[in-house]
Structures are given as C-alpha cells and as structure tokens.
C-alpha positions in Angstrom: 2.3 26.9 3.5 3.2 23.7 1.6 0.9 20.7 1.7 2.2 17.4 3.2 1.5 14.1 1.5 1.9 10.8 3.3 3.5 8.2 1.0 3.0 4.6 2.4 5.6 2.2 1.2 3.9 -1.2 0.7 6.7 -3.1 -1.0 7.7 -5.2 2.0 4.1 -6.6 2.1 2.1 -6.1 -1.1 5.3 -6.1 -3.2 7.0 -9.2 -1.8 3.9 -11.4 -1.2 3.4 -11.9 -4.9 7.0 -12.8 -5.7 8.0 -16.3 -6.7 11.1 -16.0 -4.5 10.6 -16.1 -0.8 13.0 -13.8 1.1 14.2 -14.6 4.6 13.0 -12.5 7.5 16.6 -11.0 7.7 16.5 -10.0 4.0 13.1 -8.4 4.4 14.4 -6.5 7.4 17.4 -5.3 5.5 15.1 -4.0 2.7 13.1 -2.1 5.3 16.2 -0.6 6.8 17.3 0.7 3.4 13.9 2.3 3.0 14.1 4.0 6.4 17.6 5.3 5.7 16.2 6.8 2.5 13.7 8.8 4.4 10.6 6.6 4.2 8.5 7.1 7.3 5.4 5.0 6.6 5.9 1.3 5.8 3.5 -1.7 5.5 6.0 -4.1 6.9 4.2 -7.5 6.5 1.0 -9.5 7.0 -0.1 -11.8 9.7 -1.4 -14.5 7.5 -0.9 -18.2 7.4 2.5 -19.0 6.0 0.9 -21.9 4.2 -1.3 -19.5 2.2 1.4 -16.8 1.7 4.9 -18.3 2.5 6.5 -15.0 1.5 5.1 -13.5 4.7 6.3 -16.1 7.2 8.1 -14.7 10.2 6.3 -11.4 10.2 5.8 -11.4 14.0 9.6 -11.9 14.4 10.1 -9.1 11.9 8.0 -6.6 13.8 10.2 -7.2 16.9 13.2 -5.9 15.0 11.9 -3.1 12.9 14.3 -0.1 12.9 13.4 3.3 14.5 9.9 2.3 15.6 9.4 5.7 17.3 10.0 7.6 14.1 8.5 5.3 11.5 4.8 4.3 11.3 4.7 0.6 10.6 1.5 -1.2 9.6 0.7 -4.9 9.3 -2.1 -6.5 7.3 -4.5 -8.9 9.1 -7.0 -11.2 7.4 -9.1 -12.0 10.5 -9.4 -11.6 14.3 -6.7 -14.2 14.9 -4.4 -12.2 12.6 -5.3 -9.0 14.6 -4.4 -10.7 17.8 -1.0 -11.9 16.4 -0.3 -8.4 15.1 -1.0 -6.7 18.4 1.0 -9.3 20.3 4.0 -8.7 17.9 3.8 -4.9 18.7 1.9 -3.6 15.7 0.2 -0.3 16.5 -1.4 0.1 13.0 -3.2 -2.8 11.3 -4.9 -3.0 7.9 -7.9 -5.0 7.0 -9.0 -5.8 3.5 -12.6 -5.8 2.3 -13.0 -6.7 -1.4 -16.2 -5.0 -2.5 -17.5 -7.8 -4.8 -18.9 -11.2 -3.8 -16.8 -13.3 -6.2 -13.5 -11.7 -5.1 -14.2 -12.5 -1.5 -15.2 -16.1 -2.3 -12.2 -16.7 -4.4 -9.8 -14.9 -2.0 -10.9 -16.0 1.5 -14.0 -18.2 0.9 -16.3 -15.8 2.7 -19.3 -13.8 1.4 -19.0 -10.0 1.0 -21.3 -9.4 3.9 -19.4 -11.8 6.1 -16.1 -10.2 5.2 -17.6 -6.7 6.0 -18.7 -8.0 9.4 -15.2 -9.4 10.2 -13.5 -6.2 9.2 -16.0 -4.0 11.2 -15.4 -6.2 14.3 -11.6 -5.8 14.0 -12.0 -2.0 13.5 -14.2 -1.7 16.5 -11.9 -3.9 18.7 -8.9 -1.9 17.6 -10.6 1.4 18.5 -11.4 0.0 21.9 -7.8 -1.2 22.4 -6.0 1.9 21.1 -4.9 0.2 17.9 -5.3 2.2 14.6 -7.2 0.1 12.1 -7.2 1.1 8.4 -9.7 -0.5 6.0 -8.9 -1.3 2.4 -11.7 -1.4 -0.1 -10.2 -3.7 -2.7 -11.2 -4.0 -6.3 -13.0 -0.7 -5.8 -13.0 0.2 -9.5 -13.0 -3.1 -11.3 -13.1 -6.8 -10.2 -11.2 -9.4 -12.2 -14.3 -11.7 -11.9 -17.2 -9.3 -12.0 -16.0 -6.4 -14.0 -16.6 -2.7 -13.3 -17.8 -1.9 -9.8 -20.6 0.5 -9.1 -19.4 3.6 -7.2 -22.5 3.3 -5.0 -21.3 -0.1 -3.8 -17.9 1.4 -2.9 -19.6 4.2 -1.1 -21.8 1.9 0.9 -18.9 -0.2 2.2 -16.8 2.8 2.8 -19.7 4.2 4.9 -19.8 1.0 6.9 -16.0 1.0 7.6 -16.2 4.7 8.6 -19.1 4.1 10.9 -17.2 1.2 12.5 -14.3 3.6 13.3 -11.6 3.0 10.7 -8.9 5.6 10.9 -8.5 5.5 7.1 -10.5 4.1 4.2 -8.0 3.1 1.5 -9.5 2.9 -1.9 -7.6 0.2 -3.9 -7.4 -0.1 -7.6 -6.3 -3.8 -7.2 -5.9 -4.7 -10.8 -4.9 -1.3 -12.2 -8.0 -0.8 -14.2 -9.0 2.7 -13.1 -8.9 5.9 -15.1 -9.0 9.5 -13.8 -12.7 9.9 -14.6 -13.5 6.8 -12.6 -11.3 8.1 -9.8 -13.3 11.3 -9.6 -16.6 9.4 -9.7 -15.7 6.8 -7.0 -14.0 9.2 -4.7 -16.7 11.8 -5.2 -19.3 9.2 -4.1 -17.3 8.3 -1.1 -16.8 11.8 0.2 -20.5 12.0 0.9 -19.9 9.6 3.8 -16.1 9.8 4.4 -14.2 13.1 4.8 -11.4 13.4 2.2 -8.8 13.6 5.0 -9.9 10.1 6.0 -9.4 8.7 2.5 -6.2 7.2 1.0 -5.6 5.7 -2.4 -3.8 2.6 -3.6 -3.2 2.5 -7.3 -1.6 -0.1 -9.6 0.1 0.9 -12.8 -0.9 -2.1 -14.9 -2.3 0.1 -17.7 0.1 3.0 -17.1 -2.5 5.3 -15.6 -1.5 5.3 -11.9 0.1 8.8 -11.9 -2.8 10.3 -13.8 -5.1 8.7 -11.2 -3.1 10.1 -8.3 -3.3 13.6 -9.8 -7.1 13.2 -10.1 -7.2 12.2 -6.4 -5.0 15.1 -5.4 -7.6 17.5 -7.0 -10.2 15.9 -4.8 -8.3 16.5 -1.6 -6.7 13.1 -1.1 -3.4 13.5 0.8 -2.2 9.9 1.3 -1.1 7.3 -1.3 0.4 3.8 -1.2 3.4 3.0 -3.4 5.9 0.1 -3.8 9.6 0.6 -4.4 10.5 0.0 -8.0 6.9 -1.0 -8.8 7.4 -4.3 -7.0 4.5 -6.7 -6.7 0.8 -7.1 -7.1 -1.9 -9.3 -5.6 -1.4 -13.1 -5.7 -5.2 -13.6 -5.4 -6.2 -11.3 -8.3 -5.4 -12.3 -11.9 -3.7 -9.5 -13.8 -2.9 -7.4 -10.7 0.8 -6.8 -11.6 2.3 -3.4 -11.3 2.0 -1.5 -8.1 2.8 2.2 -8.8 6.5 2.8 -8.1 7.4 4.8 -5.0 10.1 6.8 -6.9 7.5 7.9 -9.5 5.0 8.9 -6.9 7.6 10.9 -4.8 9.0 12.6 -7.9 5.5 13.5 -9.1 4.5 14.9 -5.7 7.7 16.8 -5.1 7.7 18.3 -8.6 4.2 19.6 -8.0 5.3 21.3 -4.8 3.9 18.9 -2.2 6.1 17.8 0.7 6.7 14.1 1.0 9.8 14.2 3.3 11.6 11.9 0.8 14.2 12.8 -1.8 13.6 10.8 -5.0 17.3 10.3 -5.7 17.7 8.6 -2.3 15.3 5.9 -3.5 17.6 4.8 -6.3 19.8 2.5 -4.1 16.6 1.1 -2.5 15.3 0.1 -5.9 18.6 -1.6 -6.8 18.7 -3.4 -3.5 15.2 -4.7 -3.9 16.1 -5.8 -7.4 19.2 -7.7 -6.1 17.1 -9.4 -3.4 14.2 -10.5 -5.6 16.0 -11.1 -8.8 13.2 -9.1 -10.6 14.0 -6.1 -12.9 12.5 -3.1 -11.1 12.1 0.6 -11.7 9.2 2.9 -12.4 8.7 5.3 -15.4 11.2 7.8 -14.0 13.8 5.3 -12.8 16.2 5.5 -15.7 16.4 9.3 -15.4 16.7 9.2 -11.6 19.5 6.7 -11.9 21.3 9.0 -14.3 20.9 11.9 -11.9 22.0 9.8 -9.0 25.2 8.8 -10.9 25.8 12.4 -11.8 25.4 13.5 -8.2 27.8 10.8 -7.0 30.4 11.9 -9.5 30.1 15.5 -8.5 30.5 14.8 -4.8 33.5 12.6 -5.4 31.8 9.2 -4.6 31.7 7.8 -8.1 33.3 4.5 -9.0 
C-alpha cells in the first residue's frame, strides 16, 4: 500500500507576506483558485494580522469568505494572538496556525513578547480551539537556528513541542525559518521531539536558503514525517527574520515525493502554470530546482496533445 504525504501550500501566506508588492484580495484569490485547479488540497490561505504590520495580508477575512471548494480543500489561517483567532473563526476558518519562536530574541524582535509569554498565548489559543472544535496547529519557528541567537538546542525545541502537544495542538510544525538546517540536525531535532510528540503529529517547514531543503525532507521522511509545507515556485520567506529567503518550492517537493513512490495527489506538471501565474502576479522570478525541466516536459506534453502554441 502506498504512503500518502500531505503537502501544505503556504505561498498565499508565507510566500506573499514577504513580497514588496501587495496583491489585491482578488489577485490572491485567483492564485489560490489556480492552485486548487492543479490538485492542491491543503492551503495556508492568509493570516489574520494587523494590516499595518503586514499590509500584504489585508483583507484575509474577506478572502476566507470566497475560498473555492471549501468542502474539499483544507484551508488554514495564521493567527498571532487571541484576537486574531477570534477574527479567523468569525471568517469561517476551521484550521488556524499559531507561531512560537523558540528563542527569546526572535520573540522580542518579532512580536515584542518574551518566549514564555508567547508560549502561554499559543497554548491558550490551542486550548480554546480544542474546546470550540477548531483545529490549531503550532509552529516552532527558528527550530534549528535563530538569526539572532544562532544554533538552537534540540532540548529547547523538544520542551516547547511538548508544551504545545500537551495543550492539544493537532500538529507541531517544526520550522527551519532561515534555511540553516542540515540532515544531521533534522535527525537530531526531530529525534528529540518524538520522545514527546508522535511522528504522525509532526510536520516540517523547510526553507531552501542554502540548497538543503530536499535533503532535509528526505531525512524527515526516514523518521516517519508525513507532512511538509512548501511554497509555489519557492515564493517568499519571513519578513521578520533576516536572511529567511527561499521557501522550498512546491514543485520540487511534489516531484521528489512522487518520484520516491509516495502519494501526494498532485501532478508536478500541473504546477507549472501555477508557478508562471504567481510570477506574473508578483513580478518575481520564480521556480525551484526542477522547474526548468518541468517546464520543458509541460511544453512537450502540450505539443503532444495538440495544445501547443
């Protein structure tokens, strides 16, 4: 029996929030529609943050009211605090994400709160969501290396993962926020976490800043991880984390997983038009390591089926 892997498309949130160009809500919705048509069934559609802080995410509540095929697609929204949680639920979100940076300085720089204060806020949102039938996922940001404090101890990641698991998070998402991890670190950090969190409750979010994201995904697969974030064309990073460019490209992740015999439910060639559409919208050159080859195969397929031109 083939193993299914969930690929979460985070381009509409993590990808777009770091762009200099702010897309209209309609344009963001069009991008999500192209993703859904391409077979994507898990999308982080936006964040419920102050538009003054992140203008690229203005209008997310309106967006959630118009998302395509909500019964077949699992949409998530990021929330920074309890007010954001309430706005998300009011807008119809059934899955919300909270972010806990696991170093003191990252929290102070990002949201002007201490690490322990942030952990308390996240745990409160997780617990409220559980009581209200809302799925809450907890990100452990800068889990491998912090841009301000350097390499993070695996024991620290494990401790905050334990806290989020104890609070009732549906998933603990281990985030390589600046793309500094290597496969040995991945094995060490995830190995420490599995003492407190079952592997089926873990997910990974890798950046490809140093070109190691696919190797890191392979290491995580060997440890039983069956869920990964990715961003179409490698779009985006984190506006609050210096050097955090380079989300791993969805087309690279899907091609890797499909080639290894895993089932993602997505055909890599179907992502080619999505990458090009995202490129047109943002004005940014996009495409992962495999994109040139995929684009050639896509053109060849179109020619063979009589749709070239």
